[in-house]
Biopython code that builds the backbone (N, CA, C, O; Angstrom):
import numpy as np
from Bio.PDB.StructureBuilder import StructureBuilder

atoms = [
    (1, "UNK", "N", (10.984, 2.508, -32.091)),
    (1, "UNK", "CA", (10.020, 1.753, -30.915)),
    (1, "UNK", "C", (10.900, 2.231, -29.536)),
    (1, "UNK", "O", (12.123, 2.176, -29.406)),
    (2, "UNK", "N", (10.005, 2.666, -28.652)),
    (2, "UNK", "CA", (10.539, 2.942, -27.513)),
    (2, "UNK", "C", (11.044, 2.158, -26.622)),
    (2, "UNK", "O", (10.779, 1.007, -26.971)),
    (3, "UNK", "N", (11.921, 2.164, -25.177)),
    (3, "UNK", "CA", (12.034, 1.115, -24.488)),
    (3, "UNK", "C", (11.097, 1.205, -23.545)),
    (3, "UNK", "O", (10.785, 2.246, -22.967)),
    (4, "UNK", "N", (10.375, -0.456, -23.271)),
    (4, "UNK", "CA", (9.484, -0.832, -22.602)),
    (4, "UNK", "C", (9.742, -1.258, -20.962)),
    (4, "UNK", "O", (10.238, -2.341, -20.650)),
    (5, "UNK", "N", (9.438, -0.509, -20.244)),
    (5, "UNK", "CA", (10.039, -1.040, -18.595)),
    (5, "UNK", "C", (9.113, -2.057, -18.225)),
    (5, "UNK", "O", (7.936, -2.126, -18.579)),
    (6, "UNK", "N", (9.861, -3.001, -17.334)),
    (6, "UNK", "CA", (9.073, -3.964, -16.491)),
    (6, "UNK", "C", (8.274, -3.186, -15.093)),
    (6, "UNK", "O", (8.812, -2.478, -14.241)),
    (7, "UNK", "N", (6.954, -3.552, -15.189)),
    (7, "UNK", "CA", (6.634, -3.104, -13.507)),
    (7, "UNK", "C", (6.794, -3.786, -12.376)),
    (7, "UNK", "O", (6.245, -3.602, -11.289)),
    (8, "UNK", "N", (7.680, -4.687, -12.735)),
    (8, "UNK", "CA", (7.978, -5.815, -11.445)),
    (8, "UNK", "C", (8.910, -4.982, -10.758)),
    (8, "UNK", "O", (9.929, -4.495, -11.249)),
    (9, "UNK", "N", (8.381, -4.815, -9.268)),
    (9, "UNK", "CA", (8.909, -4.430, -8.085)),
    (9, "UNK", "C", (10.370, -5.016, -7.911)),
    (9, "UNK", "O", (10.426, -6.223, -8.147)),
    (10, "UNK", "N", (11.502, -4.450, -7.567)),
    (10, "UNK", "CA", (12.822, -4.424, -7.017)),
    (10, "UNK", "C", (12.279, -5.276, -5.652)),
    (10, "UNK", "O", (12.837, -6.331, -5.350)),
    (11, "UNK", "N", (11.199, -4.765, -4.883)),
    (11, "UNK", "CA", (11.246, -5.457, -3.650)),
    (11, "UNK", "C", (9.922, -4.871, -2.887)),
    (11, "UNK", "O", (9.611, -3.682, -2.964)),
    (12, "UNK", "N", (9.323, -5.650, -2.287)),
    (12, "UNK", "CA", (8.295, -5.326, -1.582)),
    (12, "UNK", "C", (8.329, -5.435, 0.065)),
    (12, "UNK", "O", (8.145, -6.538, 0.580)),
    (13, "UNK", "N", (8.567, -4.274, 0.877)),
    (13, "UNK", "CA", (8.971, -3.477, 2.123)),
    (13, "UNK", "C", (7.627, -3.592, 3.029)),
    (13, "UNK", "O", (6.662, -2.955, 2.607)),
    (14, "UNK", "N", (7.515, -4.077, 3.812)),
    (14, "UNK", "CA", (6.395, -3.864, 4.922)),
    (14, "UNK", "C", (6.971, -3.018, 6.049)),
    (14, "UNK", "O", (7.879, -3.316, 6.826)),
    (15, "UNK", "N", (5.994, -1.501, 5.950)),
    (15, "UNK", "CA", (6.428, -0.545, 7.183)),
    (15, "UNK", "C", (6.209, -1.449, 8.436)),
    (15, "UNK", "O", (5.877, -2.623, 8.268)),
    (16, "UNK", "N", (6.393, -0.912, 9.741)),
    (16, "UNK", "CA", (6.236, -1.910, 10.877)),
    (16, "UNK", "C", (5.011, -1.721, 11.301)),
    (16, "UNK", "O", (4.724, -2.326, 12.334)),
    (17, "UNK", "N", (3.947, -0.865, 10.675)),
    (17, "UNK", "CA", (2.628, -1.288, 11.460)),
    (17, "UNK", "C", (2.143, -2.213, 10.313)),
    (17, "UNK", "O", (1.533, -3.151, 10.825)),
    (18, "UNK", "N", (2.178, -2.327, 8.834)),
    (18, "UNK", "CA", (1.976, -3.506, 8.408)),
    (18, "UNK", "C", (2.203, -4.764, 8.684)),
    (18, "UNK", "O", (1.347, -5.648, 8.663)),
    (19, "UNK", "N", (3.444, -4.909, 8.974)),
    (19, "UNK", "CA", (4.490, -6.220, 9.455)),
    (19, "UNK", "C", (3.787, -6.599, 10.668)),
    (19, "UNK", "O", (3.756, -7.804, 10.916)),
    (20, "UNK", "N", (3.141, -5.692, 11.579)),
    (20, "UNK", "CA", (2.662, -6.164, 12.891)),
    (20, "UNK", "C", (1.385, -6.576, 12.286)),
    (20, "UNK", "O", (1.040, -7.746, 12.450)),
    (21, "UNK", "N", (0.782, -5.937, 11.744)),
    (21, "UNK", "CA", (-0.803, -6.360, 11.299)),
    (21, "UNK", "C", (-0.708, -8.171, 10.790)),
    (21, "UNK", "O", (-1.279, -9.156, 11.259)),
    (22, "UNK", "N", (0.413, -8.008, 9.485)),
    (22, "UNK", "CA", (0.550, -9.574, 9.009)),
    (22, "UNK", "C", (0.880, -10.370, 10.230)),
    (22, "UNK", "O", (0.243, -11.422, 10.275)),
    (23, "UNK", "N", (1.612, -10.191, 11.135)),
    (23, "UNK", "CA", (2.007, -11.181, 12.200)),
    (23, "UNK", "C", (0.855, -11.547, 13.115)),
    (23, "UNK", "O", (0.695, -12.686, 13.555)),
    (24, "UNK", "N", (0.060, -10.515, 13.377)),
    (24, "UNK", "CA", (-0.930, -10.779, 14.333)),
    (24, "UNK", "C", (-2.504, -11.042, 14.055)),
    (24, "UNK", "O", (-3.425, -11.323, 14.822)),
    (25, "UNK", "N", (-2.447, -10.841, 12.660)),
    (25, "UNK", "CA", (-4.038, -11.035, 12.061)),
    (25, "UNK", "C", (-4.595, -12.274, 12.640)),
    (25, "UNK", "O", (-3.813, -13.224, 12.634)),
    (26, "UNK", "N", (-5.422, -12.421, 12.991)),
    (26, "UNK", "CA", (-6.323, -13.938, 13.181)),
    (26, "UNK", "C", (-6.973, -13.874, 12.379)),
    (26, "UNK", "O", (-7.063, -15.062, 12.068)),
    (27, "UNK", "N", (-7.890, -13.074, 11.368)),
    (27, "UNK", "CA", (-8.433, -12.869, 10.402)),
    (27, "UNK", "C", (-7.981, -13.913, 8.788)),
    (27, "UNK", "O", (-7.639, -13.295, 7.780)),
    (28, "UNK", "N", (-8.050, -15.450, 8.775)),
    (28, "UNK", "CA", (-7.493, -15.890, 8.017)),
    (28, "UNK", "C", (-7.591, -15.212, 6.401)),
    (28, "UNK", "O", (-6.644, -15.170, 5.616)),
    (29, "UNK", "N", (-8.787, -14.774, 6.173)),
    (29, "UNK", "CA", (-9.260, -14.385, 4.975)),
    (29, "UNK", "C", (-8.478, -13.015, 4.470)),
    (29, "UNK", "O", (-7.928, -12.762, 3.398)),
    (30, "UNK", "N", (-8.649, -12.247, 5.655)),
    (30, "UNK", "CA", (-8.031, -10.943, 5.259)),
    (30, "UNK", "C", (-6.747, -11.070, 5.406)),
    (30, "UNK", "O", (-6.185, -10.247, 4.684)),
    (31, "UNK", "N", (-5.641, -12.025, 6.291)),
    (31, "UNK", "CA", (-4.555, -12.067, 5.843)),
    (31, "UNK", "C", (-4.426, -12.894, 4.587)),
    (31, "UNK", "O", (-3.475, -12.533, 3.893)),
    (32, "UNK", "N", (-5.016, -13.750, 4.180)),
    (32, "UNK", "CA", (-4.600, -14.182, 2.657)),
    (32, "UNK", "C", (-5.091, -13.129, 1.997)),
    (32, "UNK", "O", (-4.385, -12.916, 1.012)),
    (33, "UNK", "N", (-5.775, -12.545, 2.066)),
    (33, "UNK", "CA", (-5.536, -11.353, 0.867)),
    (33, "UNK", "C", (-4.891, -10.373, 0.858)),
    (33, "UNK", "O", (-4.646, -9.909, -0.256)),
    (34, "UNK", "N", (-4.378, -9.691, 2.011)),
    (34, "UNK", "CA", (-3.212, -9.006, 2.270)),
    (34, "UNK", "C", (-1.787, -9.683, 1.722)),
    (34, "UNK", "O", (-0.871, -8.907, 1.447)),
    (35, "UNK", "N", (-1.594, -11.067, 1.567)),
    (35, "UNK", "CA", (-0.722, -11.861, 1.346)),
    (35, "UNK", "C", (-0.493, -11.907, -0.245)),
    (35, "UNK", "O", (0.628, -11.656, -0.685)),
    (36, "UNK", "N", (-1.558, -12.228, -1.108)),
    (36, "UNK", "CA", (-2.057, -12.660, -2.237)),
    (36, "UNK", "C", (-1.554, -11.108, -2.978)),
    (36, "UNK", "O", (-0.914, -11.116, -4.030)),
    (37, "UNK", "N", (-1.955, -9.758, -2.246)),
    (37, "UNK", "CA", (-1.809, -8.918, -3.097)),
    (37, "UNK", "C", (-0.487, -8.280, -2.594)),
    (37, "UNK", "O", (-0.236, -7.152, -3.019)),
    (38, "UNK", "N", (0.450, -8.905, -1.681)),
    (38, "UNK", "CA", (1.814, -8.477, -1.996)),
    (38, "UNK", "C", (2.145, -9.010, -2.751)),
    (38, "UNK", "O", (2.835, -8.362, -3.538)),
    (39, "UNK", "N", (1.939, -10.472, -3.083)),
    (39, "UNK", "CA", (2.427, -11.167, -4.399)),
    (39, "UNK", "C", (2.219, -10.512, -5.389)),
    (39, "UNK", "O", (3.201, -10.291, -6.097)),
    (40, "UNK", "N", (0.977, -9.995, -5.787)),
    (40, "UNK", "CA", (0.833, -9.311, -7.197)),
    (40, "UNK", "C", (1.400, -8.258, -7.010)),
    (40, "UNK", "O", (1.649, -7.852, -8.146)),
    (41, "UNK", "N", (1.927, -7.240, -5.996)),
    (41, "UNK", "CA", (2.546, -6.019, -6.400)),
    (41, "UNK", "C", (4.312, -6.239, -6.287)),
    (41, "UNK", "O", (5.298, -5.503, -6.326)),
    (42, "UNK", "N", (4.049, -7.655, -6.132)),
    (42, "UNK", "CA", (5.785, -8.132, -6.695)),
    (42, "UNK", "C", (5.598, -7.789, -8.206)),
    (42, "UNK", "O", (6.093, -6.712, -8.538)),
    (43, "UNK", "N", (5.017, -8.458, -9.113)),
    (43, "UNK", "CA", (4.861, -8.893, -9.963)),
    (43, "UNK", "C", (4.289, -7.532, -11.090)),
    (43, "UNK", "O", (4.298, -7.521, -12.321)),
    (44, "UNK", "N", (3.758, -6.323, -9.991)),
    (44, "UNK", "CA", (3.314, -5.408, -10.771)),
    (44, "UNK", "C", (2.961, -4.193, -9.941)),
    (44, "UNK", "O", (1.853, -4.086, -9.417)),
    (45, "UNK", "N", (4.177, -3.020, -9.791)),
    (45, "UNK", "CA", (3.958, -2.154, -8.638)),
    (45, "UNK", "C", (3.145, -0.962, -8.702)),
    (45, "UNK", "O", (3.068, -0.032, -7.899)),
    (46, "UNK", "N", (2.399, -1.206, -10.086)),
    (46, "UNK", "CA", (1.552, 0.335, -10.191)),
    (46, "UNK", "C", (-0.011, -0.603, -10.272)),
    (46, "UNK", "O", (-0.973, -0.278, -10.968)),
    (47, "UNK", "N", (0.043, -1.467, -9.626)),
    (47, "UNK", "CA", (-1.595, -2.284, -9.760)),
    (47, "UNK", "C", (-2.725, -1.815, -8.953)),
    (47, "UNK", "O", (-3.881, -2.233, -9.031)),
    (48, "UNK", "N", (-2.174, -0.697, -7.991)),
    (48, "UNK", "CA", (-3.006, -0.161, -7.334)),
    (48, "UNK", "C", (-3.632, 0.906, -7.525)),
    (48, "UNK", "O", (-3.071, 1.550, -8.411)),
    (49, "UNK", "N", (-4.890, 1.620, -6.962)),
    (49, "UNK", "CA", (-4.978, 2.649, -7.199)),
    (49, "UNK", "C", (-4.781, 3.973, -6.541)),
    (49, "UNK", "O", (-5.118, 4.325, -5.410)),
    (50, "UNK", "N", (-3.866, 4.955, -7.939)),
    (50, "UNK", "CA", (-3.232, 5.889, -7.381)),
    (50, "UNK", "C", (-3.595, 7.400, -6.742)),
    (50, "UNK", "O", (-3.986, 8.326, -7.452)),
    (51, "UNK", "N", (-3.437, 7.486, -5.537)),
    (51, "UNK", "CA", (-4.324, 8.715, -4.726)),
    (51, "UNK", "C", (-3.880, 9.969, -5.153)),
    (51, "UNK", "O", (-2.678, 10.208, -5.268)),
    (52, "UNK", "N", (-4.710, 10.750, -5.386)),
    (52, "UNK", "CA", (-4.409, 12.277, -5.706)),
    (52, "UNK", "C", (-3.568, 13.262, -4.676)),
    (52, "UNK", "O", (-4.131, 13.694, -3.669)),
    (53, "UNK", "N", (-2.762, 13.457, -4.852)),
    (53, "UNK", "CA", (-1.684, 14.288, -3.892)),
    (53, "UNK", "C", (-2.489, 15.159, -2.902)),
    (53, "UNK", "O", (-2.229, 15.207, -1.700)),
    (54, "UNK", "N", (-3.141, 15.607, -3.293)),
    (54, "UNK", "CA", (-3.954, 16.774, -2.248)),
    (54, "UNK", "C", (-5.250, 15.894, -1.546)),
    (54, "UNK", "O", (-6.272, 16.361, -1.043)),
    (55, "UNK", "N", (-4.953, 14.827, -1.653)),
    (55, "UNK", "CA", (-5.981, 13.363, -0.610)),
    (55, "UNK", "C", (-4.705, 12.756, 0.260)),
    (55, "UNK", "O", (-4.988, 11.813, 0.998)),
    (56, "UNK", "N", (-4.084, 12.960, 0.252)),
    (56, "UNK", "CA", (-2.929, 12.361, 1.375)),
    (56, "UNK", "C", (-3.146, 12.573, 2.414)),
    (56, "UNK", "O", (-3.411, 13.766, 2.560)),
    (57, "UNK", "N", (-3.189, 11.943, 3.426)),
    (57, "UNK", "CA", (-3.435, 12.531, 4.497)),
    (57, "UNK", "C", (-2.353, 13.041, 5.485)),
    (57, "UNK", "O", (-1.410, 12.258, 5.590)),
    (58, "UNK", "N", (-2.264, 14.173, 6.238)),
    (58, "UNK", "CA", (-1.067, 15.072, 6.532)),
    (58, "UNK", "C", (-0.315, 13.977, 7.257)),
    (58, "UNK", "O", (0.866, 13.896, 6.919)),
    (59, "UNK", "N", (-0.729, 13.101, 8.189)),
    (59, "UNK", "CA", (0.235, 12.613, 8.893)),
    (59, "UNK", "C", (0.983, 11.436, 8.007)),
    (59, "UNK", "O", (1.782, 10.766, 8.661)),
    (60, "UNK", "N", (0.871, 11.165, 6.922)),
    (60, "UNK", "CA", (1.397, 10.210, 6.000)),
    (60, "UNK", "C", (2.662, 10.788, 5.306)),
    (60, "UNK", "O", (3.703, 10.182, 5.050)),
    (61, "UNK", "N", (2.366, 12.032, 5.065)),
    (61, "UNK", "CA", (3.127, 13.498, 4.541)),
    (61, "UNK", "C", (4.437, 13.283, 5.667)),
    (61, "UNK", "O", (5.530, 12.739, 5.511)),
    (62, "UNK", "N", (3.928, 13.841, 6.654)),
    (62, "UNK", "CA", (4.592, 13.872, 7.763)),
    (62, "UNK", "C", (5.303, 12.505, 8.272)),
    (62, "UNK", "O", (6.368, 12.575, 7.660)),
    (63, "UNK", "N", (5.329, 11.908, 8.646)),
    (63, "UNK", "CA", (5.808, 10.615, 8.762)),
    (63, "UNK", "C", (6.666, 10.158, 7.556)),
    (63, "UNK", "O", (7.845, 9.815, 7.648)),
    (64, "UNK", "N", (6.107, 10.184, 6.680)),
    (64, "UNK", "CA", (6.707, 9.306, 5.385)),
    (64, "UNK", "C", (7.395, 10.405, 4.361)),
    (64, "UNK", "O", (8.358, 10.209, 3.620)),
    (65, "UNK", "N", (6.870, 11.235, 4.476)),
    (65, "UNK", "CA", (7.393, 12.491, 3.330)),
    (65, "UNK", "C", (7.326, 11.498, 1.802)),
    (65, "UNK", "O", (8.161, 10.990, 1.053)),
    (66, "UNK", "N", (5.767, 11.581, 1.872)),
    (66, "UNK", "CA", (5.408, 10.680, 0.215)),
    (66, "UNK", "C", (5.604, 11.490, -1.148)),
    (66, "UNK", "O", (5.797, 12.676, -0.881)),
    (67, "UNK", "N", (5.616, 11.277, -2.310)),
    (67, "UNK", "CA", (5.539, 11.820, -3.109)),
    (67, "UNK", "C", (4.482, 11.066, -4.334)),
    (67, "UNK", "O", (3.965, 11.569, -5.332)),
    (68, "UNK", "N", (4.413, 9.531, -3.739)),
    (68, "UNK", "CA", (3.048, 9.428, -4.364)),
    (68, "UNK", "C", (2.634, 8.423, -3.341)),
    (68, "UNK", "O", (3.331, 7.955, -2.440)),
    (69, "UNK", "N", (1.113, 8.111, -3.686)),
    (69, "UNK", "CA", (0.318, 7.018, -2.996)),
    (69, "UNK", "C", (-0.285, 6.070, -3.446)),
    (69, "UNK", "O", (-0.423, 6.156, -4.666)),
    (70, "UNK", "N", (-0.775, 5.059, -2.934)),
    (70, "UNK", "CA", (-1.658, 4.129, -3.925)),
    (70, "UNK", "C", (-2.240, 3.423, -2.882)),
    (70, "UNK", "O", (-1.673, 3.271, -1.800)),
    (71, "UNK", "N", (-3.657, 2.856, -3.219)),
    (71, "UNK", "CA", (-4.164, 2.121, -2.155)),
    (71, "UNK", "C", (-4.792, 1.005, -3.115)),
    (71, "UNK", "O", (-5.147, 1.179, -4.281)),
    (72, "UNK", "N", (-4.862, -0.380, -2.246)),
    (72, "UNK", "CA", (-5.457, -1.661, -3.246)),
    (72, "UNK", "C", (-6.886, -2.172, -2.336)),
    (72, "UNK", "O", (-6.984, -1.797, -1.168)),
    (73, "UNK", "N", (-7.539, -2.698, -2.708)),
    (73, "UNK", "CA", (-8.918, -2.897, -2.015)),
    (73, "UNK", "C", (-8.470, -4.610, -1.510)),
    (73, "UNK", "O", (-7.854, -5.294, -2.327)),
    (74, "UNK", "N", (-8.799, -5.149, -0.258)),
    (74, "UNK", "CA", (-8.768, -6.250, 0.057)),
    (74, "UNK", "C", (-9.772, -7.327, 0.522)),
    (74, "UNK", "O", (-10.651, -6.551, 0.897)),
    (75, "UNK", "N", (-10.079, -8.069, 0.672)),
    (75, "UNK", "CA", (-11.091, -9.027, 1.204)),
    (75, "UNK", "C", (-11.776, -7.814, 2.293)),
    (75, "UNK", "O", (-11.146, -6.825, 2.667)),
    (76, "UNK", "N", (-13.400, -8.184, 2.755)),
    (76, "UNK", "CA", (-14.096, -7.488, 3.623)),
    (76, "UNK", "C", (-13.859, -6.410, 3.689)),
    (76, "UNK", "O", (-13.938, -5.976, 4.839)),
    (77, "UNK", "N", (-13.484, -5.456, 2.682)),
    (77, "UNK", "CA", (-13.207, -4.044, 2.678)),
    (77, "UNK", "C", (-12.002, -3.689, 3.810)),
    (77, "UNK", "O", (-12.129, -2.992, 4.817)),
    (78, "UNK", "N", (-11.118, -4.200, 3.457)),
    (78, "UNK", "CA", (-9.724, -3.742, 4.369)),
    (78, "UNK", "C", (-9.674, -3.222, 2.994)),
    (78, "UNK", "O", (-10.379, -3.383, 1.998)),
    (79, "UNK", "N", (-8.240, -2.306, 3.355)),
    (79, "UNK", "CA", (-7.477, -1.420, 2.146)),
    (79, "UNK", "C", (-5.863, -1.499, 2.633)),
    (79, "UNK", "O", (-5.636, -1.436, 3.842)),
    (80, "UNK", "N", (-5.158, -1.587, 2.033)),
    (80, "UNK", "CA", (-3.895, -1.682, 1.795)),
    (80, "UNK", "C", (-3.308, -0.687, 1.126)),
    (80, "UNK", "O", (-3.439, -0.646, -0.098)),
    (81, "UNK", "N", (-2.325, 0.592, 2.019)),
    (81, "UNK", "CA", (-1.734, 1.498, 1.136)),
    (81, "UNK", "C", (-0.516, 1.454, 0.838)),
    (81, "UNK", "O", (-0.002, 0.387, 1.173)),
    (82, "UNK", "N", (0.150, 2.153, 0.360)),
    (82, "UNK", "CA", (1.886, 2.073, -0.212)),
    (82, "UNK", "C", (2.387, 2.971, -1.229)),
    (82, "UNK", "O", (1.587, 3.346, -2.085)),
    (83, "UNK", "N", (3.758, 3.433, -1.278)),
    (83, "UNK", "CA", (4.342, 3.933, -1.964)),
    (83, "UNK", "C", (5.423, 3.734, -2.672)),
    (83, "UNK", "O", (6.200, 2.859, -2.289)),
    (84, "UNK", "N", (5.691, 4.417, -3.740)),
    (84, "UNK", "CA", (6.908, 3.391, -4.567)),
    (84, "UNK", "C", (8.172, 4.461, -4.017)),
    (84, "UNK", "O", (7.872, 5.510, -3.447)),
    (85, "UNK", "N", (9.136, 4.195, -4.178)),
    (85, "UNK", "CA", (10.428, 4.616, -3.785)),
    (85, "UNK", "C", (11.452, 3.848, -4.709)),
    (85, "UNK", "O", (11.287, 2.631, -4.782)),
    (86, "UNK", "N", (12.501, 4.416, -5.432)),
    (86, "UNK", "CA", (13.561, 3.473, -6.097)),
    (86, "UNK", "C", (14.525, 3.117, -5.136)),
    (86, "UNK", "O", (14.756, 3.714, -4.085)),
    (87, "UNK", "N", (15.044, 2.155, -5.545)),
    (87, "UNK", "CA", (16.750, 1.808, -4.989)),
    (87, "UNK", "C", (17.433, 1.319, -5.480)),
    (87, "UNK", "O", (16.964, 1.691, -6.556)),
    (88, "UNK", "N", (18.621, 0.457, -5.905)),
    (88, "UNK", "CA", (19.619, 0.546, -6.587)),
    (88, "UNK", "C", (18.928, -0.522, -7.627)),
    (88, "UNK", "O", (19.170, -0.397, -8.828)),
    (89, "UNK", "N", (18.141, -1.482, -7.204)),
    (89, "UNK", "CA", (17.787, -2.546, -7.919)),
    (89, "UNK", "C", (16.901, -1.611, -9.128)),
    (89, "UNK", "O", (16.986, -1.752, -10.348)),
    (90, "UNK", "N", (16.062, -0.655, -8.390)),
    (90, "UNK", "CA", (14.679, -0.523, -9.472)),
    (90, "UNK", "C", (13.510, 0.342, -8.898)),
    (90, "UNK", "O", (13.930, 1.408, -8.448)),
    (91, "UNK", "N", (12.325, 0.195, -8.803)),
    (91, "UNK", "CA", (10.886, 0.280, -8.097)),
    (91, "UNK", "C", (10.702, -0.545, -7.016)),
    (91, "UNK", "O", (10.636, -1.771, -7.103)),
    (92, "UNK", "N", (10.590, 0.279, -5.692)),
    (92, "UNK", "CA", (10.262, -0.819, -4.447)),
    (92, "UNK", "C", (8.965, -0.005, -3.833)),
    (92, "UNK", "O", (8.756, 1.199, -3.683)),
    (93, "UNK", "N", (8.222, -1.123, -3.556)),
    (93, "UNK", "CA", (6.786, -1.007, -3.143)),
    (93, "UNK", "C", (7.422, -0.944, -1.815)),
    (93, "UNK", "O", (8.376, -1.669, -1.530)),
    (94, "UNK", "N", (6.663, 0.320, -0.605)),
    (94, "UNK", "CA", (6.696, 0.320, 0.469)),
    (94, "UNK", "C", (5.224, 0.537, 1.251)),
    (94, "UNK", "O", (4.611, 1.604, 1.273)),
    (95, "UNK", "N", (4.807, -0.685, 1.872)),
    (95, "UNK", "CA", (3.375, -1.123, 2.142)),
    (95, "UNK", "C", (3.270, -0.236, 3.558)),
    (95, "UNK", "O", (3.694, -0.769, 4.583)),
    (96, "UNK", "N", (2.831, 0.817, 3.609)),
    (96, "UNK", "CA", (2.790, 1.907, 4.849)),
    (96, "UNK", "C", (1.546, 1.176, 5.914)),
    (96, "UNK", "O", (1.778, 1.094, 7.121)),
    (97, "UNK", "N", (0.260, 0.682, 5.340)),
    (97, "UNK", "CA", (-0.714, 0.307, 6.342)),
    (97, "UNK", "C", (-1.638, -0.732, 5.737)),
    (97, "UNK", "O", (-1.470, -0.814, 4.520)),
    (98, "UNK", "N", (-2.539, -1.529, 6.205)),
    (98, "UNK", "CA", (-3.556, -2.388, 6.234)),
    (98, "UNK", "C", (-4.243, -2.088, 7.311)),
    (98, "UNK", "O", (-3.809, -1.887, 8.446)),
    (99, "UNK", "N", (-5.485, -2.058, 6.873)),
    (99, "UNK", "CA", (-6.553, -1.186, 7.615)),
    (99, "UNK", "C", (-8.071, -1.809, 7.517)),
    (99, "UNK", "O", (-8.256, -2.181, 6.358)),
    (100, "UNK", "N", (-8.953, -1.991, 8.156)),
    (100, "UNK", "CA", (-10.444, -1.932, 7.737)),
    (100, "UNK", "C", (-10.939, -0.686, 7.200)),
    (100, "UNK", "O", (-10.395, 0.365, 7.539)),
    (101, "UNK", "N", (-11.852, -0.691, 6.448)),
    (101, "UNK", "CA", (-12.411, 0.190, 5.872)),
    (101, "UNK", "C", (-12.982, 1.499, 6.474)),
    (101, "UNK", "O", (-12.826, 2.584, 5.914)),
    (102, "UNK", "N", (-13.674, 1.342, 7.682)),
    (102, "UNK", "CA", (-13.516, 2.573, 8.377)),
    (102, "UNK", "C", (-12.512, 3.111, 8.870)),
    (102, "UNK", "O", (-12.472, 4.328, 8.690)),
    (103, "UNK", "N", (-11.624, 2.643, 9.462)),
    (103, "UNK", "CA", (-10.126, 3.114, 9.505)),
    (103, "UNK", "C", (-9.698, 4.009, 8.631)),
    (103, "UNK", "O", (-9.407, 5.165, 8.939)),
    (104, "UNK", "N", (-9.625, 3.478, 7.356)),
    (104, "UNK", "CA", (-9.517, 3.887, 5.935)),
    (104, "UNK", "C", (-9.982, 5.643, 5.629)),
    (104, "UNK", "O", (-9.453, 6.729, 5.390)),
    (105, "UNK", "N", (-11.293, 5.039, 5.823)),
    (105, "UNK", "CA", (-12.298, 6.273, 5.341)),
    (105, "UNK", "C", (-11.876, 7.678, 6.649)),
    (105, "UNK", "O", (-11.721, 8.880, 6.436)),
    (106, "UNK", "N", (-11.809, 7.063, 7.701)),
    (106, "UNK", "CA", (-11.332, 8.373, 8.506)),
    (106, "UNK", "C", (-10.052, 8.801, 8.687)),
    (106, "UNK", "O", (-10.002, 9.880, 9.278)),
    (107, "UNK", "N", (-8.881, 8.280, 8.352)),
    (107, "UNK", "CA", (-7.726, 8.483, 7.788)),
    (107, "UNK", "C", (-7.452, 9.753, 6.517)),
    (107, "UNK", "O", (-6.748, 10.734, 6.276)),
    (108, "UNK", "N", (-8.564, 8.916, 5.950)),
    (108, "UNK", "CA", (-8.272, 9.969, 4.674)),
    (108, "UNK", "C", (-9.520, 11.242, 4.703)),
    (108, "UNK", "O", (-9.940, 11.981, 3.813)),
    (109, "UNK", "N", (-9.773, 11.140, 5.754)),
    (109, "UNK", "CA", (-11.110, 12.202, 5.784)),
    (109, "UNK", "C", (-12.272, 12.153, 5.466)),
    (109, "UNK", "O", (-12.971, 13.165, 5.499)),
    (110, "UNK", "N", (-12.693, 11.082, 5.123)),
    (110, "UNK", "CA", (-14.130, 10.610, 4.342)),
    (110, "UNK", "C", (-15.083, 10.433, 5.257)),
    (110, "UNK", "O", (-16.242, 10.551, 4.859)),
    (111, "UNK", "N", (-14.847, 10.114, 6.673)),
    (111, "UNK", "CA", (-15.498, 10.062, 7.983)),
    (111, "UNK", "C", (-14.959, 10.486, 8.857)),
    (111, "UNK", "O", (-13.810, 10.112, 9.091)),
    (112, "UNK", "N", (-15.659, 11.518, 9.739)),
    (112, "UNK", "CA", (-14.795, 12.357, 10.888)),
    (112, "UNK", "C", (-14.860, 11.499, 12.502)),
    (112, "UNK", "O", (-14.201, 11.740, 13.514)),
    (113, "UNK", "N", (-15.857, 10.495, 12.278)),
    (113, "UNK", "CA", (-16.250, 9.999, 13.691)),
    (113, "UNK", "C", (-15.522, 8.653, 13.321)),
    (113, "UNK", "O", (-15.478, 7.731, 14.135)),
]
sb = StructureBuilder()
sb.init_structure("model")
sb.init_model(0)
sb.init_chain("A")
sb.init_seg("    ")
for serial, (resi, resn, name, xyz) in enumerate(atoms, 1):
    if name == "N":
        sb.init_residue(resn, " ", resi, " ")
    sb.init_atom(name, np.array(xyz, "f"), 0.0, 1.0, " ", f" {name:<3s}", serial, name[0])
structure = sb.get_structure()
């Protein structure tokens, strides 16, 4: 029998944009949805939908030098994006952005206006 690895994150880290969003968000439903998702990601870091590398937005690669990218759907059409990195304790979730669906579509090139 092989070794079964846990999928629990060693940490969930908010990048500045995601942190700023959570501190300033006035829509309680969206804020609660994001906070709940952060709790879920602590328990299972691969919970999100993996985005294929050819679809990574160029600014994400330039800014963060990503090797992997995931997204999670939140309440009211909002999206949370994150990447996985390793640290001394295991696999860490780095939350990159929390944004409304139209902004997500634009960032990923699904909508150009």
